[in-house]
N, C-alpha and C positions, 0 to 999 in steps of 0.2 A: 504493500500500500504506500510506503514512503516514496517509492519511485514514481507512482502515479501522481502523488501529491506534489513532488518536485516538478514533474513535467507540466502539470496544470498551472502551478504558481509562477514558474520562472521560464518555462519553455516558450518559444515564439511559434506562431502558427505554422510556418513551413516545417519547422523541426518536428512539431507534434504530429503533423500529417505525413511525415516521412518524405516530404518533397513531391508527393504524388500529383499535386495540382499543376506542376510544371516539369519540364524535362530537367534532368539533373544538371546538364551543362548550362542551361539557362539560369537555374537556381544558383549555381556557383560563379557565374560570369562576373557578377558585381564585386566579388571579393578581389578580383585582379585589378580593379580600378583604384589605384592608390596614388595620391599626390605625395610629393616628397614630405615625409613626416617630420614634424618639428619636435625635437627632444627637449624635455625640461632640464634645466641645469641642476646638478646635484651638489650637496654640501660636502662631499668627500668620497672616498673609495669604499667599496663594500668589504665588510669583515665577515669571513666565512666560518661556518661551523665545520669542525673537522669531519672529513669524509674520505674513505679509502678510494684511491684511483681505480678506475675500471678500464682505462686504455693502457694496453701493454705494448703497443706499437702504433705506427702511424695510422694503420687501418685495422688494428687488432684489439679485441675487447675480451674481458673476462667477467661474466656474470654467473653467479651461483657456482663458481668453480669450473665453469665451462668456457674455454678459450676458443674463439673463432676469429677468422680474418674476413673483413669486408672487402673482397677482392674486386667486386664490381657492383653496379647499382642494383642488381637483382637481389643482393643480400639484404637490403632493407625490407624486402617483402618475402623472404624465403621461409615459408611456413614450416618446413621440417625442423627449423631451429627452435620452434616452440614459441607460443604466444607471449609468455612472460619474458623470455630472453629478448624477443623483438621489441616488446614494450620498453624494456630497459635501454635497448640500443637507441630507440627514438627519443628517449627522455633527456639525453645529454647531461647526465649527472657529472661526468668527468670534467666539465667546464668549471665546476665549483668544488672539485676535489682537491686534496692535499697536493701541493707541487704543481698546480695547473699552469703556473707561469712558464714552466719549462716545456709545456706541451702546447704553447700558444699557436705555433704554426700548424700543428696537427688539427687543432680546434678550428682554425680559420678555414682550412681545406675541407674539414668534415661538414661544417655548416654550408659551405658552397655546394658540396656534393649532395647534401640532404635536400636543399632547395631544388636542385636540378632533378633529383630522382623521385621527389614526392609532390605530385600535383595536388592542388587544393582538394580536400575532401576524400582522397583516395588512399586506402591502406591503413595499416596499424598506426602509423604516425599521426593520423588525424582522429584517432579515438581519443575520447576525453582524458583518459588516464595519462597517456604520454604527452598529449597536447598541453594540458595545464602545467605539467611539471616542466616541459621544455620552455614554455613561454617565460616562466620565472627564471630558469637557469640562464637563458639567453640574456635576459635583462640584467641579472646579477653580473654576468660576465662582461657585458657592455659597460656597466657602471664602474667596474673595477679595471677592465683592460682596454676599453674603447676599441673593441675588435670588430664590431658589426659595420660593414659597409652599407651604402644606400640600399642595395638590393636586399641585404639581410634585414634592414630596418623596415623596408616595405613588406617583406614577407612576414615579419612579426606582426604587422598590422593585419595582414590577411589571416594569420593564425588566430589572433584575438577576435576578429570579427566572426570567424567560424565557431570558436568556442562560445561566444555570446549567443549565436543563433541556436546552438545545440544545447545550451544550458537547460538542464532538466531532463534531457534524454539520455538514456543508457548510463546513468550514474548510480553507483552503489552508495551506501550511506557515508563513506569517507570522502567521496569525490565532489559533492557540492562545495565542501570547504576548500578543496584544492582548486576547483574551478573559480570560486569566488576570490581566492588569494591571487590567482593569475590575472583576473580582471582588475583587481585593485593595483597590482604591480604595473600592468600596462596603462591603467588610467593615471598613474603617477608619472610614469616614464615618458609618455607622450603628452603634448599640449593640445588644447582644442576642445570643442564641444563634444565630439564623439568620445574622446578619452574621458571626459568628465562623466559621461553616461556609463562607461564601463566601471569607473571607480564607484559611482553611486550604486550601481547594481551589485557589484562585488561586496561592498560594505553591508548592503541590505541582506544579501544571502548569508554572509558570515553571522550577522546578528541573529538570524533565524536558526541557523545550524547550531550555534553555540547555546541556544536555549532549548534545543530539542532533547527531550527526555530519552529518546531512543539512541541518539548519538552519544549522550553522556553515559548511558549504560554500556555502550560498546567501549568507551574510553576506560571505564572502571574495570572492564574485563580483559583488556588487552594492552600490554606494553607497547606493541607495535603501533596501534592507533594513537596511543597517548604520546609516544615520542614524536610521531609525525606531526601531531597537533602542536606540541611544544615548539618544534622547529618552525612551524608555520607562524605561530604567534610571535616568536622572537624575530623572524624575518620581517613581519609586518611592523613591529616596533622599530626595527632598524630602518625600514623604509620611511617611517615618519621622521627619523633623524636625517635621512638623505634628502628629504623634501620637506623642510620645516614649515609648519603651518598649513600644509595642504590637506592633511587628514583631520577629521573631527577629533578634538581633544578628548571628548567623552568616550568615543569609540576606542581610541588608543588606550585610555585608562582602563576600560573594560578588559581589553586584551591583556594588559599588564596585571590586572587584579586576578586573572585566571591562572597566571603562571605559578605562583608559590605552591599552591596545593598540588598542581600537576607535577612540578619538579620534585616535590617532596616524595612522591610515590613512583617516580619514573624508574623503570627497570630495564633489563636487557633480554627479556624473552621476546625476541623480535620475529619469531616464526608465526605464520598464520595459524589461528586455531584449527583444530581438526575438522570442525564442521564447515570450514571455509577452505577446503583443499584446492578449490579452483579460484581462490582469491587472487587479485592482482597484487604482486609483491614487488616492492622496491626496497633497496637497502635504506634503513633509517639510522640516525645517529645513536650512539650509546648515551645512557643517562649521564655519565660523567662528562662527555663532550658537550652535551646540552647545557649542563651547569656551568662549564667553562665559557661557553658561548654567551650565556646570560650575564656572567660576570663581566665579560669584555664590553657588553652593552651598558654596563653601569647599573645593573639590577642587583643591588647589594644583598637582597634577601634570597638570591638564588643559590648561595653557597650552603 
């Protein structure tokens, strides 16, 4: 029922109807019409939470202890590699992993390759799970490394538009929060009326999610969901520091007030529960790394 509720409340008409009123190419065509996006100036560089690297070579990756090489563009869509492995490939977590500065050229080429190989709306990379995570990772990387060229920035607009259109569709209980976070990030990163709309929607969805009894129950039962949410809240608090005065002070304070009890019980059982053997799995930070991240952001009570 929660999926239906999210779809009705936040989904847009074409997403809810599955695009059946128009041809798919017509439905997606407007996403490609992007003027040169204007970026908002930041107050500093991004401070990352510790995360183990996943790139072991220029086109080589290791997820879940399985190493594979992306030898050509077909690898982005190679189903025999497994759904979860591919979702992690499309998420670009290595951009924000430990030692990422040494892999800058790998990352530049990988982003260009992804844009060429992944047309809007097609394949695993456009599913909400990887899409929301990738949007945030690209933005963090750009804020820290200034690595996105104009093509990359335009593509980021396309990705955010697509995520907004699909909000409410095919999202499990964890991913309205991830999608909302991505919209807030993009809404802060870009200037203009459209970006302001993304930001407003993202904040509204987060407010609803964080008050959801069902979502809170999942957090109480799982370190994996809890650690993921803690990192999300810390990222949003840092986003407020990068763009001072842009986010509502009361909302930021709500996010900050949620952190002490969550950090106090954060643990390291990061495997999906047995009843969710088909769950979407991404590596989440350890409890200790989250506490260190919180301290770097000046949250004294996090220790």
